C-alpha positions as CSV (number, residue, x, y, z in Angstrom):
1,M,37.2,-48.5,6.5
2,E,38.2,-45.4,4.4
3,A,35.5,-43.2,6.0
4,F,36.4,-44.4,9.4
5,Q,40.1,-43.6,9.0
6,L,39.3,-40.2,7.7
7,L,37.1,-39.5,10.8
8,S,39.8,-40.7,13.2
9,R,42.6,-38.6,11.9
10,G,41.7,-35.6,13.9
11,G,43.3,-37.0,17.1
12,A,40.1,-38.1,18.8
13,K,40.1,-41.7,20.1
14,F,37.3,-44.1,19.3
15,D,36.5,-47.3,21.3
16,K,36.1,-49.8,18.5
17,K,35.3,-52.7,20.9
18,R,32.6,-50.8,22.7
19,F,31.0,-49.7,19.4
20,K,31.8,-52.9,17.5
21,E,28.4,-53.1,15.8
22,D,28.6,-49.6,14.5
23,V,32.2,-50.2,13.3
24,Q,30.9,-53.2,11.3
25,L,28.6,-50.9,9.3
26,F,31.7,-49.4,7.7
27,D,33.6,-52.7,7.3
28,K,33.1,-54.0,3.7
29,T,35.3,-57.2,4.2
30,K,33.3,-58.9,7.0
31,Q,29.9,-60.5,6.4
32,D,27.4,-60.3,9.1
33,K,25.2,-63.3,8.6
34,G,23.2,-62.9,11.8
35,K,21.6,-59.6,10.8
36,A,20.0,-58.5,7.6
37,V,22.2,-55.6,6.9
38,A,22.1,-53.9,3.5
39,R,25.5,-54.0,1.8
40,P,26.3,-50.8,-0.1
41,A,28.2,-50.8,-3.3
42,D,31.6,-49.2,-3.4
43,G,31.5,-45.5,-2.9
44,D,27.8,-45.5,-1.8
45,L,26.5,-44.5,1.6
46,P,25.5,-47.4,4.0
47,A,21.8,-47.8,3.9
48,E,21.5,-47.2,7.7
49,L,23.2,-43.8,7.3
50,D,21.3,-42.8,4.2
51,F,18.8,-40.8,6.2
52,F,17.6,-38.8,3.1
53,K,17.4,-41.8,0.8
54,Y,19.8,-40.4,-1.7
55,A,21.5,-43.7,-2.5
56,Q,18.3,-45.8,-2.5
57,G,16.0,-43.3,-4.1
58,G,13.5,-43.5,-1.3
59,S,13.2,-47.4,-1.3
60,Y,15.5,-48.2,1.6
61,K,12.9,-50.2,3.5
62,R,12.0,-52.2,0.5
63,S,15.7,-53.1,-0.2
64,L,16.2,-54.2,3.4
65,K,13.2,-56.5,3.1
66,A,14.4,-58.0,-0.1
67,D,17.9,-58.5,1.2
68,G,16.7,-60.1,4.4
69,E,14.9,-62.9,2.6
70,E,16.3,-66.4,3.1
71,G,18.1,-68.3,0.4
72,G,21.2,-67.4,-1.6
73,D,24.0,-68.6,-3.9
74,A,27.5,-69.6,-3.1
75,N,28.7,-66.0,-2.7
76,G,26.0,-65.2,-0.1
77,E,24.0,-63.2,-2.6
78,P,20.2,-63.9,-2.5
79,S,19.3,-65.9,-5.6
80,D,15.9,-64.2,-6.0
81,R,17.1,-60.6,-5.4
82,R,16.6,-59.6,-9.1
83,K,13.2,-61.2,-9.1
84,K,12.2,-59.4,-5.9
85,R,13.4,-56.1,-7.4
86,K,11.3,-56.6,-10.5
87,L,8.3,-57.4,-8.4
88,N,8.8,-54.3,-6.2
89,D,9.3,-52.1,-9.3
90,G,6.1,-53.5,-10.7
91,D,4.3,-52.8,-7.5
92,A,5.6,-49.2,-7.6
93,E,4.5,-48.7,-11.2
94,E,1.0,-50.2,-10.3
95,A,0.8,-47.8,-7.4
96,E,1.7,-44.8,-9.6
97,Q,-0.8,-46.0,-12.2
98,S,-3.5,-46.4,-9.6
99,D,-2.8,-42.9,-8.3
100,E,-3.3,-41.5,-11.8
101,D,-6.5,-43.4,-12.3
102,D,-8.0,-42.5,-8.9
103,P,-10.8,-39.8,-9.2
104,P,-9.7,-36.4,-8.0
105,M,-10.6,-35.6,-4.4
106,P,-12.6,-32.4,-4.4
107,R,-11.0,-29.9,-2.1
108,H,-13.8,-27.4,-2.3
109,R,-17.6,-27.7,-2.4
110,V,-18.8,-26.9,-5.9
111,T,-22.4,-25.6,-6.4
112,A,-23.9,-25.5,-9.9
113,K,-27.4,-23.9,-10.3
114,G,-29.4,-23.8,-13.5
115,S,-31.6,-25.9,-15.7
116,N,-30.2,-29.3,-17.0
117,V,-26.8,-28.9,-15.5
118,P,-24.4,-31.4,-17.3
119,D,-22.5,-34.0,-15.3
120,H,-19.0,-33.0,-14.2
121,I,-15.9,-34.7,-15.5
122,E,-13.3,-36.4,-13.2
123,S,-10.4,-36.6,-15.8
124,F,-9.4,-34.8,-19.0
125,Q,-9.7,-38.2,-20.8
126,Q,-13.5,-38.1,-20.3
127,M,-13.6,-35.1,-22.6
128,Q,-12.5,-37.3,-25.5
129,E,-15.0,-40.0,-24.6
130,R,-18.0,-37.6,-24.2
131,Y,-17.2,-34.7,-26.5
132,Q,-14.6,-36.1,-29.0
133,T,-12.0,-33.5,-28.0
134,P,-9.1,-33.5,-30.4
135,P,-6.2,-35.7,-29.1
136,Y,-3.6,-33.0,-29.7
137,L,-5.3,-30.8,-27.1
138,L,-5.1,-33.5,-24.5
139,A,-1.5,-34.2,-25.5
140,N,-0.6,-30.5,-25.1
141,L,-2.4,-30.6,-21.7
142,T,-0.2,-33.4,-20.5
143,Q,2.9,-31.8,-21.9
144,S,2.1,-28.6,-19.9
145,G,1.8,-30.5,-16.7
146,Y,-1.9,-30.7,-16.2
147,K,-3.0,-34.0,-14.8
148,R,-6.4,-33.7,-13.3
149,P,-9.1,-31.0,-13.6
150,T,-9.7,-28.7,-10.6
151,G,-13.2,-28.0,-9.2
152,V,-14.0,-25.1,-11.6
153,Q,-12.5,-27.1,-14.5
154,S,-14.4,-30.3,-13.8
155,H,-17.8,-28.5,-13.7
156,G,-17.2,-25.6,-16.1
157,I,-15.7,-27.5,-19.0
158,P,-18.8,-29.8,-19.6
159,I,-21.1,-26.8,-19.4
160,L,-19.2,-24.9,-22.1
161,M,-18.8,-28.0,-24.2
162,E,-22.6,-28.3,-24.3
163,S,-22.8,-24.7,-25.6
164,R,-24.4,-23.3,-22.4
165,D,-23.7,-19.9,-21.0
166,V,-22.0,-19.9,-17.6
167,A,-21.1,-17.6,-14.7
168,A,-18.2,-19.2,-12.7
169,I,-17.0,-17.9,-9.4
170,S,-13.9,-19.7,-8.2
171,P,-11.0,-18.7,-5.8
172,T,-7.8,-17.4,-7.3
173,G,-5.3,-19.9,-8.5
174,T,-7.8,-22.7,-9.2
175,G,-7.3,-22.8,-13.0
176,K,-10.1,-20.6,-14.4
177,T,-8.1,-19.8,-17.5
178,L,-7.9,-23.4,-18.7
179,S,-11.5,-24.0,-17.8
180,Y,-12.6,-21.8,-20.7
181,L,-9.6,-22.0,-23.1
182,L,-9.9,-25.8,-23.4
183,P,-13.6,-26.0,-24.3
184,V,-13.4,-23.0,-26.7
185,M,-10.5,-24.5,-28.7
186,S,-12.2,-27.9,-28.6
187,L,-15.5,-26.5,-29.9
188,L,-13.7,-24.5,-32.6
189,G,-12.2,-27.8,-33.7
190,S,-9.4,-26.6,-36.0
191,P,-7.9,-23.4,-37.3
192,I,-10.1,-21.5,-39.7
193,S,-7.3,-21.8,-42.4
194,R,-7.5,-25.6,-42.2
195,T,-11.1,-26.4,-41.6
196,K,-13.2,-27.7,-44.5
197,A,-16.6,-26.9,-42.9
198,D,-18.4,-23.7,-43.6
199,V,-17.6,-21.7,-40.5
200,G,-17.8,-18.2,-42.0
201,T,-15.0,-15.7,-42.2
202,G,-13.6,-13.6,-39.4
203,V,-12.8,-13.9,-35.7
204,R,-14.5,-16.9,-34.0
205,A,-13.7,-16.2,-30.3
206,V,-13.1,-13.1,-28.2
207,I,-11.5,-13.1,-24.7
208,L,-11.6,-9.9,-22.8
209,A,-9.3,-9.1,-19.8
210,P,-9.0,-5.8,-17.8
211,T,-5.2,-5.4,-18.2
212,R,-2.6,-5.9,-20.9
213,E,-0.5,-8.0,-18.5
214,L,-3.4,-10.5,-17.9
215,A,-4.2,-10.6,-21.7
216,H,-0.6,-11.4,-22.4
217,Q,-0.7,-14.2,-19.8
218,I,-3.9,-15.7,-21.3
219,H,-2.3,-15.5,-24.8
220,N,0.7,-17.5,-23.5
221,E,-1.6,-20.2,-22.1
222,C,-3.5,-20.3,-25.3
223,L,-0.3,-20.8,-27.3
224,K,0.6,-23.8,-25.1
225,L,-2.7,-25.5,-26.0
226,A,-2.3,-24.6,-29.7
227,Q,1.1,-26.3,-30.2
228,G,1.1,-28.6,-33.3
229,R,-1.6,-26.7,-35.1
230,K,-1.5,-23.4,-37.1
231,W,-4.0,-21.5,-34.9
232,R,-4.1,-17.7,-35.5
233,I,-4.3,-16.4,-32.0
234,V,-3.9,-12.6,-31.8
235,L,-3.0,-10.5,-28.7
236,F,-4.7,-7.3,-29.7
237,S,-2.4,-4.2,-29.6
238,K,-1.5,-1.2,-31.7
239,A,0.8,-3.2,-33.9
240,T,-1.7,-6.1,-34.5
241,A,-4.6,-3.6,-34.9
242,S,-2.8,-2.0,-37.9
243,T,-2.1,-5.5,-39.3
244,L,-5.7,-6.6,-39.0
245,A,-6.9,-3.5,-40.9
246,D,-6.3,-5.7,-43.9
247,K,-9.5,-7.8,-44.4
248,S,-7.7,-10.7,-46.0
249,V,-5.6,-11.0,-42.8
250,R,-8.3,-10.6,-40.2
251,D,-10.6,-13.1,-42.0
252,K,-8.1,-15.9,-41.1
253,V,-7.9,-15.0,-37.3
254,D,-9.3,-17.6,-34.9
255,I,-9.1,-16.0,-31.4
256,I,-8.6,-12.4,-30.3
257,I,-7.4,-11.7,-26.7
258,S,-7.7,-8.0,-25.8
259,S,-8.6,-5.4,-23.3
260,P,-12.0,-3.8,-24.0
261,L,-10.9,-0.3,-24.9
262,R,-8.5,-1.4,-27.6
263,L,-11.2,-3.6,-29.1
264,V,-13.8,-0.8,-29.0
265,S,-11.5,1.7,-30.7
266,A,-10.9,-0.9,-33.6
267,L,-14.7,-1.5,-33.9
268,Q,-15.4,2.3,-34.0
269,A,-12.7,2.7,-36.6
270,G,-14.3,0.0,-38.8
271,S,-11.1,-2.0,-38.9
272,L,-12.6,-5.1,-37.2
273,E,-15.9,-7.0,-37.5
274,L,-17.2,-9.5,-34.9
275,H,-20.2,-10.9,-36.7
276,N,-18.7,-14.4,-36.9
277,V,-17.8,-14.6,-33.1
278,R,-19.1,-17.8,-31.6
279,H,-17.6,-17.5,-28.1
280,V,-17.2,-14.4,-25.8
281,I,-15.3,-14.8,-22.5
282,L,-15.1,-12.2,-19.8
283,D,-12.2,-12.9,-17.5
284,E,-12.1,-11.0,-14.1
285,A,-15.7,-10.3,-14.7
286,D,-16.2,-8.2,-11.5
287,R,-13.7,-5.7,-12.9
288,M,-15.1,-5.9,-16.4
289,L,-18.6,-5.1,-15.3
290,D,-17.9,-2.1,-13.1
291,A,-18.5,1.5,-14.2
292,E,-15.1,1.9,-15.9
293,F,-15.5,-1.0,-18.4
294,L,-19.2,-1.8,-18.5
295,S,-20.1,0.5,-21.5
296,Q,-17.1,-0.9,-23.5
297,V,-18.0,-4.5,-22.7
298,Q,-21.6,-3.9,-23.8
299,E,-20.4,-2.4,-27.1
300,V,-18.2,-5.4,-27.8
301,I,-21.0,-7.9,-27.0
302,A,-23.5,-5.9,-29.1
303,A,-21.0,-6.2,-32.0
304,C,-21.1,-10.1,-31.7
305,T,-24.2,-10.6,-33.8
306,H,-23.9,-14.4,-34.5
307,P,-27.2,-16.1,-33.5
308,E,-25.4,-18.9,-31.6
309,V,-22.9,-16.8,-29.7
310,Q,-21.9,-18.3,-26.4
311,K,-21.0,-16.1,-23.5
312,A,-19.2,-16.9,-20.2
313,V,-18.0,-14.9,-17.3
314,F,-15.2,-16.0,-14.9
315,S,-14.0,-14.3,-11.7
316,A,-12.7,-15.0,-8.2
317,T,-15.2,-12.5,-6.8
318,L,-18.5,-11.2,-8.1
319,P,-20.5,-8.6,-6.1
320,A,-24.3,-8.8,-6.2
321,G,-24.6,-5.8,-8.6
322,A,-22.0,-7.1,-11.1
323,E,-23.6,-10.6,-10.9
324,R,-27.1,-9.2,-11.8
325,V,-25.5,-7.4,-14.8
326,A,-23.7,-10.6,-15.8
327,M,-26.8,-12.8,-15.6
328,S,-28.8,-10.3,-17.7
329,M,-26.2,-10.7,-20.5
330,L,-26.3,-14.5,-20.5
331,R,-28.8,-16.8,-22.1
332,D,-30.2,-19.6,-19.8
333,P,-27.0,-19.4,-17.7
334,I,-25.6,-21.9,-15.2
335,R,-24.1,-20.4,-12.1
336,V,-21.0,-22.3,-10.7
337,V,-19.6,-21.4,-7.3
338,V,-16.4,-23.1,-6.0
339,G,-16.0,-23.0,-2.2
340,L,-17.5,-19.9,-0.5
341,K,-18.2,-16.9,-2.6
342,D,-15.7,-14.0,-2.2
343,T,-13.5,-16.1,0.0
344,P,-9.8,-16.8,-0.6
345,L,-8.3,-20.3,-0.4
346,P,-7.6,-21.7,3.1
347,L,-4.0,-22.4,2.0
348,I,-3.2,-18.7,2.5
349,A,-2.2,-17.8,6.1
350,Q,-3.7,-14.3,6.6
351,S,-2.9,-11.8,9.4
352,L,-3.7,-8.2,10.3
353,T,-0.9,-5.9,11.6
354,Y,-1.6,-2.7,13.4
355,V,0.5,0.4,12.6
356,A,-0.2,3.7,14.4
357,D,-0.2,5.9,11.3
358,D,0.9,6.0,7.6
359,P,4.5,7.0,8.2
360,S,4.9,4.1,10.6
361,K,4.3,1.6,7.8
362,L,7.8,2.0,6.3
363,P,9.7,1.1,9.4
364,T,7.4,-1.8,10.0
365,L,8.0,-3.1,6.5
366,L,11.8,-2.6,6.7
367,Q,11.8,-4.5,10.0
368,Y,9.9,-7.4,8.3
369,L,12.3,-7.4,5.4
370,S,15.4,-7.4,7.6
371,Q,14.4,-10.8,8.9
372,P,14.4,-14.0,6.7
373,Y,11.5,-14.0,4.3
374,N,10.5,-16.0,1.3
375,P,11.0,-14.1,-2.0
376,P,9.5,-13.2,-4.3
377,L,7.2,-10.9,-2.3
378,L,4.4,-8.6,-3.5
379,V,3.7,-5.3,-1.8
380,F,0.4,-3.5,-2.8
381,V,-0.1,0.2,-2.4
382,S,-3.0,2.4,-3.4
383,T,-1.6,4.9,-5.9
384,Q,1.1,5.1,-8.6
385,P,3.2,7.9,-6.8
386,R,3.2,5.8,-3.6
387,A,4.4,2.8,-5.5
388,T,7.3,4.7,-6.9
389,S,8.1,6.4,-3.6
390,L,8.0,3.1,-1.6
391,A,10.3,1.3,-4.2
392,E,12.8,4.2,-3.9
393,E,12.8,4.1,-0.1
394,L,13.3,0.3,-0.1
395,V,16.3,0.7,-2.4
396,L,17.8,3.5,-0.3
397,N,17.5,1.3,2.8
398,G,19.5,-1.5,1.2
399,V,16.7,-4.0,0.3
400,P,18.0,-6.0,-2.6
401,N,16.3,-6.6,-6.0
402,V,13.4,-4.2,-5.6
403,D,11.1,-3.6,-8.6
404,C,8.0,-1.5,-9.3
405,L,5.0,-2.0,-11.5
406,H,2.0,0.3,-12.1
407,A,-0.2,1.6,-14.9
408,G,1.8,4.9,-15.2
409,M,4.8,3.1,-16.6
410,T,5.2,2.7,-20.3
411,H,4.2,-0.6,-21.9
412,K,7.9,-1.6,-22.4
413,E,8.7,-0.8,-18.7
414,R,5.8,-2.9,-17.5
415,E,6.7,-5.8,-19.8
416,D,10.3,-5.8,-18.5
417,A,9.1,-5.6,-14.9
418,V,6.9,-8.7,-15.3
419,A,9.6,-10.5,-17.2
420,R,12.1,-9.9,-14.3
421,M,9.5,-11.1,-11.9
422,R,9.0,-14.3,-13.8
423,R,12.8,-14.9,-14.1
424,G,13.2,-14.6,-10.3
425,E,15.3,-11.4,-10.6
426,S,12.9,-9.3,-8.5
427,W,12.6,-10.3,-4.9
428,V,10.3,-7.5,-3.8
429,M,7.7,-6.1,-6.3
430,V,5.9,-2.9,-5.3
431,S,2.7,-2.6,-7.3
432,T,-0.8,-1.1,-7.5
433,E,-4.0,-2.9,-8.4
434,V,-2.7,-3.6,-11.9
435,M,-1.1,-6.8,-10.7
436,A,-3.9,-7.8,-8.4
437,R,-6.1,-9.2,-11.2
438,G,-5.4,-12.6,-12.6
439,M,-1.6,-12.4,-12.8
440,D,-0.2,-15.9,-12.2
441,F,3.3,-15.9,-10.5
442,K,3.5,-19.5,-9.2
443,G,6.5,-18.7,-7.0
444,V,5.0,-15.8,-5.0
445,R,5.2,-16.9,-1.4
446,E,4.0,-13.7,0.4
447,V,1.8,-10.7,-0.1
448,I,1.8,-7.5,2.0
449,N,-1.0,-5.0,1.7
450,Y,0.9,-1.9,2.5
451,D,-2.2,0.2,2.0
452,F,-5.6,-1.0,3.1
453,P,-7.6,-2.6,0.2
454,Q,-10.5,-0.6,-1.4
455,S,-13.0,-3.5,-1.0
456,V,-13.4,-7.1,0.0
457,Q,-13.0,-8.0,-3.7
458,S,-9.8,-6.1,-4.0
459,Y,-8.5,-7.8,-0.8
460,V,-9.4,-11.3,-2.2
461,H,-7.7,-10.6,-5.5
462,R,-4.6,-9.1,-3.9
463,I,-3.8,-12.0,-1.6
464,G,-4.8,-14.4,-4.4
465,R,-1.4,-13.7,-6.0
466,T,0.0,-16.2,-3.5
467,G,-1.2,-19.7,-2.6
468,R,-1.8,-20.7,-6.2
469,A,-2.1,-24.2,-7.7
470,G,-2.2,-25.9,-4.3
471,R,0.8,-24.1,-2.8
472,E,0.8,-22.4,0.6
473,G,1.0,-18.7,0.9
474,K,1.1,-15.8,3.4
475,A,-0.7,-12.5,3.4
476,I,-0.2,-9.6,5.8
477,T,-2.4,-6.5,5.8
478,Y,-1.3,-3.2,7.5
479,F,-4.1,-1.1,9.1
480,T,-4.0,2.3,10.8
481,N,-6.5,4.1,13.0
482,E,-8.1,5.5,9.9
483,D,-8.7,2.0,8.5
484,A,-10.3,0.7,11.7
485,P,-14.0,1.4,10.7
486,F,-13.5,-1.1,7.7
487,L,-11.6,-3.7,9.7
488,K,-14.6,-5.8,10.5
489,T,-15.3,-6.4,6.8
490,I,-11.8,-7.9,6.1
491,A,-11.9,-9.8,9.4
492,N,-15.0,-11.6,8.2
493,V,-13.1,-12.8,5.1
494,L,-10.3,-14.1,7.4
495,L,-12.9,-16.0,9.5
496,Q,-14.5,-17.6,6.5
497,S,-11.2,-18.9,5.2
498,G,-10.2,-20.3,8.6
499,S,-7.6,-17.7,9.7
500,P,-7.5,-16.6,13.3
501,V,-8.9,-13.2,14.2
502,P,-8.4,-11.3,17.5
503,E,-11.6,-11.2,19.6
504,W,-11.5,-7.4,19.9
505,I,-11.7,-7.0,16.1
506,M,-14.9,-9.2,16.0
507,K,-16.5,-6.9,18.6
508,L,-16.1,-3.8,16.4
509,P,-19.4,-2.4,15.0
510,K,-20.4,-3.4,11.5
511,P,-19.8,-0.5,9.0
512,S,-22.8,1.1,7.4
513,K,-23.3,1.2,3.6
514,M,-22.0,4.8,3.5
515,K,-18.9,3.8,5.4
516,R,-18.3,0.8,3.2
517,R,-18.3,3.1,0.1
518,Q,-15.5,5.1,1.7
519,M,-13.4,2.0,2.3
520,G,-9.9,2.4,0.8
521,K,-10.5,6.0,-0.1
522,V,-8.6,7.4,2.8
523,K,-6.4,10.3,1.6
524,R,-2.7,9.3,1.8
525,A,0.4,11.3,1.1
526,E,2.1,10.7,-2.3
527,A,5.4,10.0,-0.5
528,V,5.6,7.1,2.0
529,N,8.4,8.9,3.9
530,N,7.9,12.7,4.3
531,A,11.2,13.0,6.0
532,S,12.9,12.3,2.7
533,R,11.1,15.3,1.3
534,I,12.9,17.7,3.7
535,G,15.1,19.9,1.6
536,R,13.7,18.5,-1.6
537,N,12.1,21.8,-2.7
538,D,15.3,23.7,-2.0
539,A,17.2,21.1,-4.0
540,I,14.8,21.4,-6.9
541,K,14.9,25.2,-6.7
542,K,18.7,25.2,-6.7
543,R,18.8,22.8,-9.6
544,D,16.4,25.0,-11.6
545,M,18.5,28.1,-10.8
546,I,21.7,26.4,-12.1
547,A,19.9,25.2,-15.2
548,G,18.5,28.7,-15.8
549,S,21.9,30.4,-15.4
550,K,23.4,27.9,-17.9
551,R,20.6,28.7,-20.4
552,R,21.3,32.5,-19.9
553,K,25.0,32.0,-20.5
554,E,24.3,30.0,-23.7
555,K,22.0,32.7,-24.9
556,D,24.6,35.4,-24.1
557,G,27.2,33.4,-26.0
558,Q,24.9,33.1,-29.0
559,R,24.2,36.9,-29.0
560,K,27.9,37.7,-28.9
561,Q,28.5,35.4,-31.9
562,E,25.7,36.9,-33.8
563,S,26.9,40.5,-33.1
564,V,30.4,39.5,-34.2
565,V,29.1,38.1,-37.5
566,E,27.0,41.2,-38.0
567,E,29.9,43.5,-37.4
568,G,32.1,41.5,-39.8
569,S,29.5,41.7,-42.6
570,H,29.0,45.4,-42.0
571,S,32.7,46.1,-42.3
572,E,32.9,44.1,-45.5
573,G,30.1,46.3,-46.9
574,T,31.9,49.6,-46.1
575,D,35.2,48.4,-47.6
576,A,33.4,47.5,-50.8
């Protein structure tokens, strides 16, 4: 009755006779033989009040059923309670085991086209049965929390394990990285320093990514799979490039992960050979095969002269032009498409928000952030100056834990920004397209496209930073009158993924090819708030004038000192 006494001390009267049955729930001395009431242990919550199943660990109904069985000993305790509990625990274990053994339910339709397409796998254990995958790889998988293969993994892994070239198009957050890392490491077998077979000397696998941040992320995932073995996995950078200039060192490297330009510069300098490469992977292939990277990628692939080199491309989106280039690079390829091509996951709730003009975006965003939101949140802008300007404005307006990330920052600054994001110290991250490609932040709940995306592919990659690994997400896109001609293109993506679209947007005319090329190229001011620039030029001029006067004073002081020294030396000469 301790809880009841505590509740009744406040002066309120409680009719114990009227609510006799409720009072008996708190009475530990009386035994109610007419009803099957669960008897809590001392200090525990009564089962009827344990709404959230804290005390029973979610098994309240099962306990009631066990306690309500007939039969007991002299103390009123059921004689078969312990037996019942064992049976129930056994049933729970069997249910968990059956859940693990059940085949994965495909959430997306997977289409695989090509000659002699291998059968897909339904569990990672099938890799060991069919392809003799090393047990330590599967153990590392389990330790990293991977239980069942996703759609792209169940179809892509067998294709790569049978040494076939593949072009895989799968939505963001569906596990494309693991779908090529696992078969590559399985086919390599063991580190080159430990293998007894004649596998040649030099790098055996190359993975190319468009940004350093994505390459770093792939490197981390590769290290998780390599635990327990002495794999030499190199994240190519200035420091590692100078180390690999020594031939005895680079001959023992197994896998290189790099951006194309860094690798090309090493090839041209003669400090790296790729003649022994057996596997070439292009991640974010749509970006790797555009005009900026295409020549560099072609140079890297041309340097991989091994006759049995295997090539694979992976991306969430692949436009028709980039797909043609990719297919021309591959040998007898298999094309795998998960879900609908160039369509985000239906788990992401997408919406379009109209703002009158560019200066109106900042008040709209501030109004949104003044209400409860789910951090961390990503805000995408079109240029580096706008990213810096928006981050400054958010800080000045009192938004907490704002950070910024773009390609104009130093490598150390970018690494620190990503690290703060992963630790949960950044609640709002303002970024350019550098973070739209492949970066996996599992906790990102919301994405805001502050500036309209440059293409459908850019839109899909941007909002793909949320809703990853089966989690729900939210994406908001701001559009102005200048963006209206391209609105229909993005609205079609929303329709394909099941998000609602206003009827008036669907009645807009379809943009022509010329218009689509201008998408996202609307000229925007470098500052998101022009009002903050008022008086800025005067302040800069005043600062420069003060700095100039200080410099003049310093020069005058130096001249006076020099003249004093000269006069002193001259007087000494005359005295002599």
